[in-house]
ROTORMI-623338 format. One record per residue: residue in one letter; x, z, y of N, C-alpha, C in turn. Coordinates in pm, whole numbers, padded with zeros to 5 digits, always signed. Layout:
N
aXZYXZYXZY...
END
This chain:
377
m+17675-13690+10369+17630-13850+10380+17475-13835+10325t+17407-13908+10406+17279-13936+10382+17226-14014+10281q+17174-13980+10228+17095-14044+10081+17023-14180+10132v+16917-14157+10198+16816-14233+10234+16783-14244+10401l+16790-14366+10433+16788-14430+10570+16637-14450+10577v+16542-14400+10668+16413-14460+10659+16421-14525+10799v+16374-14679+10777+16365-14720+10916+16232-14775+10917a+16138-14697+11048+15980-14753+11039+15957-14724+11187r+15882-14835+11229+15832-14836+11401+15690-14753+11387t+15611-14797+11267+15507-14698+11274+15499-14591+11208p+15432-14471+11321+15448-14301+11297+15399-14284+11132s+15281-14327+11128+15239-14313+10985+15285-14382+10877v+15349-14499+10879+15403-14535+10762+15555-14448+10756r+15601-14423+10847+15745-14361+10878+15711-14206+10796d+15641-14140+10823+15584-14019+10764+15566-14055+10581l+15506-14172+10580+15502-14213+10432+15607-14207+10345l+15717-14272+10423+15829-14325+10328+15929-14171+10333r+15907-14118+10440+15979-13995+10453+15934-13884+10332q+15822-13886+10330+15730-13776+10216+15760-13862+10075a+15761-14005+10072+15769-14022+09900+15941-13995+09877v+16034-14025+09981+16119-13992+09968+16192-13834+09913q+16143-13749+10031+16164-13616+09960+16097-13564+09851e+15969-13612+09815+15877-13562+09711+15969-13647+09588s+16059-13706+09584+16174-13779+09477+16274-13685+09474g+16284-13627+09572+16412-13486+09554+16548-13562+09592l+16523-13650+09711+16638-13721+09780+16654-13689+09917s+16746-13671+09989+16741-13634+10136+16723-13764+10222a+16643-13759+10339+16628-13884+10422+16628-13833+10546e+16691-13952+10619+16705-13961+10779+16606-14062+10848t+16555-14069+10902+16429-14157+10961+16486-14170+11110t+16476-14290+11140+16482-14366+11232+16340-14452+11303e+16285-14479+11441+16229-14522+11459+16225-14695+11520n+16336-14734+11506+16357-14858+11558+16539-14945+11420y+16478-15060+11430+16624-15130+11390+16730-15098+11450e+16733-15090+11584+16871-15097+11683+16951-14952+11621s+16865-14837+11656+16910-14691+11610+16942-14691+11435a+16907-14742+11387+16912-14814+11239+17067-14833+11237a+17092-14954+11309+17234-15028+11281+17306-14947+11339a+17320-14822+11480+17401-14754+11484+17446-14664+11379a+17340-14585+11332+17349-14476+11214+17455-14540+11077i+17396-14671+11073+17469-14728+10947+17600-14740+10978e+17651-14794+11110+17770-14795+11135+17852-14678+11155k+17811-14549+11198+17834-14436+11175+17845-14385+11076e+17763-14359+10962+17799-14315+10842+17658-14391+10747p+17763-14462+10674+17644-14583+10566+17596-14473+10487p+17444-14496+10472+17394-14416+10374+17398-14482+10243t+17356-14427+10167+17339-14473+10021+17268-14576+09978l+17103-14548+10050+17036-14664+10034+16958-14654+10169v+16858-14797+10223+16806-14813+10337+16638-14842+10283l+16568-14770+10345+16423-14807+10295+16349-14832+10430a+16319-14952+10449+16279-15012+10578+16140-15064+10574e+16039-15019+10665+15947-15133+10700+15947-15231+10710n+15895-15338+10667+15868-15462+10683+15920-15501+10798p+16041-15534+10844+16094-15603+10994+15971-15692+11060p+15958-15668+11151+15847-15775+11255+15878-15920+11259d+16006-15972+11243+16042-16085+11233+16141-16128+11166d+16183-16253+11138+16276-16316+11069+16390-16249+11137q+16400-16248+11273+16571-16249+11343+16602-16110+11303t+16501-15998+11318+16526-15872+11301+16592-15854+11150m+16511-15892+11044+16546-15899+10945+16709-15957+10923e+16723-16057+10946+16868-16100+10936+16959-16023+11004q+16950-15957+11144+17022-15867+11192+17017-15748+11084l+16943-15707+11030+16987-15561+10960+17046-15624+10822h+17018-15756+10773+17117-15733+10676+17222-15815+10695k+17267-15850+10812+17423-15871+10849+17474-15748+10901t+17394-15637+10930+17465-15510+10937+17509-15437+10834l+17423-15433+10729+17476-15413+10608+17576-15482+10517r+17599-15619+10554+17685-15669+10469+17824-15623+10533a+17828-15633+10696+17915-15594+10746+17985-15445+10748r+17916-15356+10766+17900-15194+10787+17891-15112+10659a+17804-15165+10544+17780-15094+10434+17753-15214+10329p+17840-15235+10281+17819-15379+10191+17767-15349+10043v+17786-15211+10028+17764-15159+09903+17614-15054+09928t+17541-15045+10036+17440-15005+10059+17306-15110+10057p+17207-15078+09957+17102-15153+09926+17011-15151+10029l+16926-15254+10014+16789-15253+10131+16664-15253+10050i+16570-15188+10052+16464-15183+09979+16361-15184+10118v+16237-15279+10109+16140-15319+10227+16007-15264+10164f+15956-15203+10262+15823-15142+10261+15730-15236+10322l+15629-15313+10241+15503-15364+10271+15387-15298+10300t+15318-15314+10417+15219-15235+10471+15105-15286+10372e+15095-15438+10274+15007-15469+10221+15086-15555+10096l+15018-15586+09991+15050-15620+09881+15033-15799+09935n+15186-15851+09962+15191-16005+10010+15320-16060+09905s+15278-16145+09788+15380-16155+09729+15501-16335+09796a+15395-16367+09861+15488-16455+09913+15620-16436+10025v+15548-16280+10110+15645-16206+10203+15747-16145+10137a+15691-16057+10003+15827-15991+09952+15902-16095+09885l+15878-16178+09846+15977-16325+09793+16114-16357+09903k+16016-16361+10016+16108-16414+10127+16185-16265+10155r+16118-16136+10130+16239-16069+10183+16374-16051+10114m+16332-16078+09973+16430-16033+09863+16520-16166+09894t+16472-16276+09926+16567-16422+09929+16659-16382+10055e+16602-16319+10161+16684-16272+10303+16804-16164+10286g+16782-16091+10139+16860-15960+10145+16826-15841+10080a+16669-15835+10069+16628-15731+10025+16664-15711+09866y+16657-15589+09816+16704-15604+09666+16531-15580+09606d+16465-15515+09658+16313-15499+09621+16232-15497+09743c+16081-15521+09692+15994-15495+09838+15902-15378+09745l+15823-15313+09805+15734-15195+09771+15604-15233+09874c+15484-15145+09794+15374-15145+09909+15298-15047+09852p+15199-14996+09913+15091-14903+09881+15055-14951+09753p+14966-14843+09673+15017-14654+09703+15194-14672+09690l+15210-14588+09729+15374-14553+09707+15368-14407+09608a+15406-14408+09518+15429-14293+09471+15562-14251+09476p+15592-14125+09463+15734-14080+09476+15837-14133+09321g+15752-14135+09208+15825-14222+09103+15859-14339+09121d+15776-14407+09166+15779-14562+09163+15902-14588+09284f+15924-14523+09385+16016-14512+09490+16162-14500+09402l+16146-14386+09363+16284-14350+09294+16351-14418+09177a+16229-14476+09098+16290-14607+08976+16349-14699+09044s+16286-14761+09167+16357-14885+09213+16454-14814+09309a+16475-14747+09363+16571-14696+09425+16702-14676+09333k+16684-14611+09222+16833-14598+09124+16859-14750+09037r+16757-14838+09025+16779-14957+08984+16900-15011+09076a+16822-15007+09255+16909-15080+09341+17040-14999+09365v+17083-14900+09345+17217-14851+09381+17334-14853+09233s+17237-14861+09123+17319-14894+09008+17362-14976+09005r+17330-15118+09082+17374-15215+09053+17531-15239+09141v+17545-15177+09226+17703-15160+09301+17785-15045+09257g+17702-14988+09147+17777-14896+09058+17776-14738+09138r+17701-14744+09186+17682-14589+09222+17530-14494+09209r+17522-14376+09240+17413-14302+09189+17341-14237+09286l+17194-14188+09282+17087-14116+09323+17110-13975+09239l+17169-13853+09314+17132-13756+09274+17015-13673+09338t+16913-13640+09261+16809-13578+09295+16779-13424+09264s+16735-13331+09391+16771-13232+09363+16645-13171+09252e+16546-13237+09208+16466-13170+09111+16420-13315+09048p+16395-13272+08904+16319-13369+08841+16176-13387+08855i+16139-13524+08883+16021-13555+08876+15947-13535+08753t+15872-13488+08702+15807-13460+08577+15636-13512+08573p+15606-13520+08447+15471-13607+08456+15363-13461+08463s+15242-13498+08525+15155-13357+08548+15096-13316+08428t+15052-13194+08413+15037-13142+08320+14951-13195+08184w+14852-13251+08266+14730-13267+08192+14785-13410+08049w+14924-13437+08075+15002-13549+07961+14994-13447+07844r+15042-13317+07858+15066-13264+07752+14974-13185+07680q+14813-13199+07715+14739-13188+07626+14696-13208+07507p+14630-13151+07430+14629-13228+07268+14544-13336+07260v+14442-13310+07325+14329-13420+07330+14403-13519+07380t+14474-13512+07500+14544-13621+07532+14605-13749+07473y+14713-13698+07383+14750-13775+07259+14682-13807+07175i+14581-13767+07150+14476-13807+07061+14438-13960+07114s+14388-13934+07242+14307-14074+07284+14434-14169+07313l+14532-14114+07335+14625-14206+07361+14654-14245+07220g+14665-14210+07170+14685-14289+07006+14607-14344+07004v+14464-14347+07008+14368-14456+06984+14363-14538+07057l+14397-14560+07216+14407-14659+07281+14543-14709+07283v+14670-14682+07191+14738-14783+07143+14739-14850+07036f+14646-14773+06965+14604-14873+06810+14521-14997+06862v+14405-14966+06970+14354-15067+06998+14439-15176+07073g+14550-15115+07131+14624-15248+07228+14665-15304+07157l+14735-15233+07017+14806-15330+06972+14724-15433+06895l+14631-15377+06807+14537-15459+06750+14473-15608+06832g+14447-15579+06992+14452-15649+07077+14520-15777+07081l+14676-15728+07081+14819-15782+07095+14813-15865+07003g+14788-15817+06855+14818-15938+06752+14681-16049+06756l+14579-16013+06774+14483-16129+06852+14536-16194+06944f+14566-16166+07020+14580-16255+07140+14688-16327+07109g+14799-16289+07021+14924-16394+06980+14857-16513+06908l+14777-16495+06869+14699-16613+06798+14718-16768+06856w+14625-16678+07028+14631-16808+07067+14691-16808+07222a+14757-16697+07225+14838-16695+07383+14941-16821+07376p+14951-16883+07507+14984-17022+07512+15191-16969+07505p+15243-17083+07494+15391-17056+07411+15468-17064+07554f+15401-17024+07693+15484-17041+07786+15492-16938+07922q+15537-16921+08008+15509-16813+08105+15575-16877+08255i+15475-16871+08355+15489-16946+08499+15532-16787+08559y+15641-16839+08622+15669-16756+08727+15672-16791+08889k+15646-16782+08976+15667-16827+09115+15798-16814+09189l+15847-16844+09235+15987-16905+09303+15984-16880+09469a+16063-16800+09517+16078-16783+09697+16160-16940+09720t+16247-16994+09617+16277-17124+09668+16185-17244+09671e+16165-17321+09790+16093-17433+09843+16098-17546+09706h+16247-17581+09705+16256-17709+09618+16394-17698+09502p+16275-17619+09391+16362-17582+09281+16450-17715+09179v+16559-17745+09157+16602-17861+09087+16672-17869+09026g+16743-17752+08997+16860-17739+08894+16885-17591+08861l+16896-17553+08718+16893-17448+08605+17002-17452+08561a+17040-17307+08526+17172-17224+08458+17173-17127+08417g+17176-17092+08270+17189-16940+08277+17310-16874+08215d+17360-16778+08248+17460-16697+08204+17407-16547+08125k+17502-16493+08101+17522-16365+08019+17370-16285+08080n+17347-16262+08213+17253-16171+08270+17174-16225+08346s+17180-16380+08425+17089-16397+08514+17044-16553+08503l+16962-16622+08553+16941-16762+08579+16986-16803+08743w+17031-16898+08717+17090-16985+08841+16995-17075+08875v+16940-17092+08992+16876-17218+09026+16929-17253+09174a+16887-17401+09141+16987-17442+09318+16866-17518+09330d+16860-17532+09462+16745-17600+09563+16853-17644+09664w+16778-17831+09685+16861-17913+09747+16840-17863+09890s+16689-17842+09933+16618-17821+10036+16688-17681+10165q+16682-17574+10063+16770-17477+10131+16921-17476+10132q+16972-17558+10053+17107-17555+10024+17144-17440+09970n+17134-17383+09908+17165-17262+09764+17164-17269+09650l+17228-17160+09608+17235-17131+09463+17156-16965+09428t+17064-16942+09373+17007-16829+09354+17051-16763+09214a+17046-16628+09189+17093-16580+09079+16994-16505+09094l+16873-16513+08958+16755-16426+08928+16802-16325+08810r+16722-16247+08797+16670-16138+08694+16549-16151+08619v+16519-16201+08499+16402-16241+08458+16344-16080+08358q+16269-15993+08410+16245-15887+08307+16072-15894+08291g+16021-15929+08159+15892-15928+08159+15792-16031+08235d+15728-15950+08320+15621-16051+08417+15701-16075+08513y+15845-16011+08561+15867-16028+08686+16033-16105+08666v+16040-16157+08808+16144-16242+08856+16184-16127+08976s+16355-16131+08972+16383-16046+09124+16505-16149+09152i+16564-16126+09250+16657-16206+09292+16801-16113+09344l+16869-16124+09233+17023-16070+09278+17116-16113+09321e+17151-16258+09390+17189-16302+09483+17177-16413+09523v+17180-16475+09686+17183-16584+09697+17294-16655+09754h+17377-16731+09747+17477-16805+09744+17443-16939+09811r+17467-16929+09977+17429-17072+10079+17545-17156+10067m+17546-17260+10067+17599-17394+10045+17607-17506+10161p+17648-17448+10280+17623-17543+10395+17645-17689+10405d+17775-17695+10325+17802-17824+10332+17780-17915+10190s+17685-17882+10124+17609-17960+10004+17478-17942+09980q+17384-18032+09910+17278-17989+09881+17278-17971+09740p+17284-17887+09676+17268-17890+09497+17161-17947+09440v+17171-18034+09336+17059-18051+09244+17066-18023+09132a+17200-17987+09092+17198-17903+08951+17333-17815+08952v+17309-17747+08840+17452-17658+08843+17465-17630+08699a+17592-17585+08677+17640-17555+08542+17741-17419+08589l+17761-17322+08444+17813-17215+08472+17914-17219+08324a+18030-17206+08405+18169-17193+08303+18232-17047+08309p+18301-17000+08230+18400-16867+08243+18405-16818+08391y+18484-16951+08451+18594-16913+08590+18530-16960+08655y+18395-17082+08676+18362-17171+08761+18234-17196+08757i+18160-17260+08891+18053-17313+08861+18026-17440+08908y+17969-17513+08825+18008-17687+08910+17831-17732+08973t+17853-17773+09024+17728-17846+09113+17720-17989+09129a+17632-18061+09099+17617-18196+09129+17510-18176+09278s+17533-18284+09381+17489-18239+09511+17449-18396+09557a+17323-18399+09631+17268-18494+09649+17324-18618+09723d+17447-18552+09767+17550-18659+09848+17611-18758+09746g+17570-18731+09591+17672-18804+09499+17812-18747+09461r+17834-18622+09495+17948-18574+09469+17931-18438+09334l+18031-18445+09299+18061-18322+09155+18148-18227+09255r+18115-18084+09247+18167-17961+09262+18231-17898+09177r+18362-17827+09172+18376-17705+09121+18448-17589+09209h+18325-17486+09202+18335-17342+09297+18367-17247+09206r+18485-17157+09301+18537-17015+09235+18393-16985+09185r+18372-16896+09034+18315-16801+09016+18258-16703+09136e+18336-16640+09160+18345-16497+09245+18265-16542+09382e+18321-16673+09447+18253-16749+09538+18234-16873+09555p+18118-16890+09470+18016-17024+09471+18029-17109+09580a+18047-17060+09703+18050-17156+09839+18167-17214+09853t+18297-17162+09752+18411-17221+09798+18477-17322+09691v+18492-17434+09753+18527-17593+09642+18660-17552+09641v+18684-17571+09493+18824-17603+09454+18839-17748+09443a+18741-17795+09406+18754-17981+09348+18652-18047+09383s+18613-18149+09442+18508-18244+09451+18558-18352+09430v+18457-18444+09338+18496-18560+09337+18335-18690+09336p+18352-18800+09335+18219-18865+09370+18163-18870+09184a+18048-18869+09178+18006-18892+09050+17980-19046+09024p+17995-19021+08885+18014-19181+08854+17886-19269+08883d+17732-19212+08863+17665-19294+08943+17618-19252+09088a+17493-19293+09168+17507-19213+09286+17369-19111+09289v+17345-19097+09122+17172-18993+09154+17213-18894+09038p+17317-18794+09055+17306-18696+08957+17212-18618+08946s+17190-18580+08814+17080-18491+08805+17056-18390+08707g+17184-18385+08656+17175-18262+08573+17289-18249+08510l+17352-18107+08498+17488-18088+08456+17456-17987+08331a+17565-17976+08238+17576-17873+08105+17724-17810+08123w+17732-17736+08030+17885-17673+07975+17841-17658+07847d+17939-17721+07751+17939-17700+07644+18009-17614+07571g+18105-17511+07660+18224-17434+07632+18355-17487+07624e+18390-17618+07631+18507-17663+07667+18533-17783+07793a+18375-17822+07767+18372-17952+07852+18265-17962+07990l+18242-18040+08078+18141-18056+08162+18072-18171+08144w+17933-18190+08134+17838-18321+08123+17769-18325+08220s+17744-18444+08271+17653-18478+08383+17525-18611+08288c+17418-18634+08376+17340-18719+08367+17279-18780+08519d+17265-18905+08546+17192-18977+08649+17049-19006+08638s+16975-18978+08710+16829-18991+08700+16821-19168+08768d+16894-19200+08781+16895-19387+08838+16933-19461+08734t+17064-19440+08662+17094-19539+08564+17048-19505+08403g+17024-19364+08405+16997-19300+08287+17124-19248+08183k+17230-19282+08256+17358-19281+08162+17383-19087+08186i+17442-19087+08041+17522-18948+08020+17653-18932+08045y+17745-18853+08095+17887-18849+08105+17913-18716+08047e+18048-18736+07996+18149-18617+07954+18269-18626+08027y+18325-18527+08097+18467-18486+08192+18556-18434+08116d+18665-18470+08174+18781-18399+08148+18825-18290+08226a+18932-18222+08195+18940-18075+08296+18993-18113+08440r+18972-18259+08474+19026-18281+08611+18892-18357+08646l+18781-18329+08573+18665-18422+08650+18671-18562+08666g+18763-18595+08554+18737-18733+08514+18642-18811+08372v+18576-18895+08412+18494-18952+08286+18577-18974+08181k+18578-18927+08096+18629-18923+07954+18532-18996+07819n+18392-19005+07853+18271-19053+07784+18175-19075+07864s+18079-19196+07769+17985-19225+07875+17844-19280+07766f+17770-19250+07795+17669-19339+07690+17511-19325+07746a+17431-19430+07696+17277-19431+07734+17191-19301+07710s+17119-19243+07834+17054-19134+07746+16897-19198+07684p+16849-19105+07583+16727-19188+07550+16602-19111+07647a+16603-19070+07770+16551-18976+07831+16515-19128+07952a+16362-19132+08011+16330-19281+08095+16398-19203+08222k+16373-19086+08259+16437-19046+08357+16519-18875+08355p+16642-18872+08346+16674-18775+08300+16738-18662+08400v+16676-18515+08423+16635-18453+08503+16720-18335+08497g+16774-18299+08375+16826-18176+08340+16916-18198+08201l+17015-18132+08192+17095-18100+08048+17155-17954+08009a+17119-17983+07899+17173-17827+07821+17222-17835+07689w+17341-17784+07700+17417-17752+07555+17380-17627+07471h+17328-17679+07332+17268-17546+07255+17287-17619+07108k+17392-17472+07048+17430-17480+06887+17460-17620+06868g+17552-17651+06970+17609-17808+06896+17534-17951+06921a+17422-17915+07005+17327-18049+07015+17327-18048+07168l+17311-18188+07245+17304-18168+07325+17167-18199+07372w+17091-18125+07474+16903-18132+07539+16974-18229+07645v+16819-18317+07630+16818-18397+07801+16626-18358+07792a+16656-18333+07924+16506-18346+07982+16447-18450+08059d+16329-18510+08003+16274-18659+08072+16166-18603+08228g+16235-18636+08316+16141-18591+08423+16004-18697+08449q+16021-18785+08395+15948-18905+08421+15784-18887+08269n+15840-18824+08172+15769-18807+08072+15728-18634+08015n+15826-18572+08134+15805-18395+08109+15787-18389+07935v+15907-18444+07875+15954-18413+07721+16130-18399+07704l+16173-18333+07615+16270-18325+07563+16342-18398+07473w+16484-18452+07476+16526-18525+07389+16664-18464+07301k+16687-18455+07185+16799-18394+07143+16900-18485+07062m+16997-18464+07107+17128-18561+07060+17202-18501+07018t+17290-18518+06863+17392-18496+06812+17467-18586+06775r+17613-18535+06785+17722-18642+06770+17717-18647+06634t+17747-18773+06546+17836-18800+06400+17913-18883+06393g+18055-18850+06451+18183-18903+06475+18154-18985+06586a+18187-19121+06595+18170-19196+06751+18032-19231+06804e+17920-19190+06692+17785-19227+06715+17702-19081+06784w+17578-19090+06829+17481-19005+06869+17367-19033+06831k+17321-18957+06737+17170-18924+06688+17083-18853+06807k+16965-18922+06818+16846-18892+06917+16777-18848+06848e+16693-18712+06868+16576-18707+06796+16486-18647+06884g+16350-18683+06905+16255-18682+06997+16129-18767+06973p+16069-18775+07120+16042-18658+07201+15987-18552+07155f+16034-18462+07191+15973-18301+07227+15879-18264+07338p+15783-18290+07294+15647-18223+07413+15648-18110+07448l+15617-18050+07609+15632-17946+07649+15481-17872+07654d+15421-17790+07582+15252-17783+07620+15277-17705+07757v+15335-17672+07851+15309-17601+08001+15231-17772+08058f+15292-17835+08019+15257-17986+08128+15086-18032+08035a+15077-17992+07939+14937-18004+07931+14819-17935+07987h+14861-17795+08011+14770-17702+08072+14781-17716+08231n+14950-17781+08260+14954-17793+08449+14968-17913+08466r+14865-17990+08478+14895-18143+08502+14991-18174+08645e+14975-18050+08734+15009-18091+08869+15156-18064+08885l+15223-17982+08751+15374-17934+08787+15449-18078+08695k+15573-18078+08758+15653-18192+08686+15837-18117+08680l+15828-18180+08547+16009-18133+08537+16064-18178+08612s+16185-18093+08692+16239-18111+08759+16400-18062+08755g+16418-17969+08664+16514-17930+08626+16525-17841+08499f+16633-17798+08402+16592-17770+08292+16734-17711+08228s+16718-17598+08153+16825-17510+08087+16757-17445+07927i+16863-17401+07854+16827-17307+07707+16899-17228+07730w+16830-17086+07764+16911-16966+07843+16819-16850+07697k+16915-16800+07633+16866-16674+07514+16765-16737+07423d+16799-16850+07385+16721-16940+07279+16545-16968+07340k+16547-16984+07459+16414-17080+07522+16473-17158+07601a+16353-17238+07596+16355-17326+07730+16297-17287+07844w+16370-17347+07955+16323-17296+08054+16364-17405+08194i+16238-17406+08255+16225-17535+08334+16219-17501+08474v+16214-17576+08567+16189-17532+08704+16105-17698+08779s+16003-17634+08833+15916-17761+08871+15925-17778+09030e+15983-17852+09097+15975-17896+09240+15828-17890+09307s+15771-17949+09211+15584-17958+09278+15538-17804+09223g+15510-17721+09312+15471-17617+09271+15551-17486+09284g+15673-17496+09283+15779-17441+09326+15797-17341+09216v+15773-17344+09075+15794-17258+08976+15879-17244+08885l+15908-17120+08830+15985-17124+08685+15907-17122+08553v+15962-17200+08470+15866-17187+08336+15964-17127+08222q+15917-17014+08161+15968-16990+08026+15877-17017+07921h+15914-17125+07838+15905-17178+07729+15942-17186+07586r+15867-17129+07483+15913-17120+07371+15987-17249+07292f+16068-17231+07266+16195-17342+07253+16150-17388+07096r+16114-17531+07065+16105-17574+06929+16208-17672+06910e+16290-17633+06796+16400-17736+06790+16339-17863+06679k+16257-17871+06623+16205-17986+06559+16043-18003+06581
END
């Protein structure tokens, strides 16, 4: 079985990619065009495909369709001839696991390749390990590195005193308006592209895990339950989808009001809010309303259930409200301002969730995801 199939029209790029693969200790088969690549994939699916950036979206779509139909466990990595984050995010949305750009070191390629195949439960076995250069093992290097680490840690300590409590990530999706998190990923709803995108956030980077198209609805909110995914759509309906196949609808009901704008799962029941009426609703197992009350937000655009409290995002004033139940009554606390909007006035709170003890926000204006330090008081 071929370990890595290299697809590149440009001879110099083809040679560069083949060399990176071989120097990383893997076997490579090369092809000059995407038609012959499709034939090679159908004949003997490789472990990984490393392709020069396709010349157009149609070619990228055809390559992705071939992999899904003939080699569903073969990931795709796209090589860009120059750094272009917009193109990279677009290709990852269209099915690529990762995008690489020059300079392409064998170690960088191998790290990305191993991550890609490990996601589908496969392994890449190299013929020989890639070891660091000998200068790393010189005694003077350890001394120099020790000094650099000390200075770096000192600088980080000082930086922490004034570093902003938020981090902004640019998204490939154009109109992110809904947000929810599970154990390993964040799910973003885009009403314009009609999809749900699962994201992995690691440090300063966001990578796309999977994209689920929803041709029959325009999701504006999303909530995750153990066996189901719930969405609210711009057509004013609430839907329950199978967790394994989010596009498969197993229940669909009209929302209580015309503009559902946020969903949350509390571990037992589904909650929603409406940005027009400002009301919050609690649902039973059949998605029937069993409780409703007025929201403290002027325009609720997101909900999150966190440690026994219901949090409401106000899209008009860019603040959060906390609501706790005491018997039959609800106690409200807030508003809680978010520093990111004081520093970035062009952003607007469009969706909200709490994930891993941090507040996560999407802004439709700017198409960004924001990680924000969570303050409960």
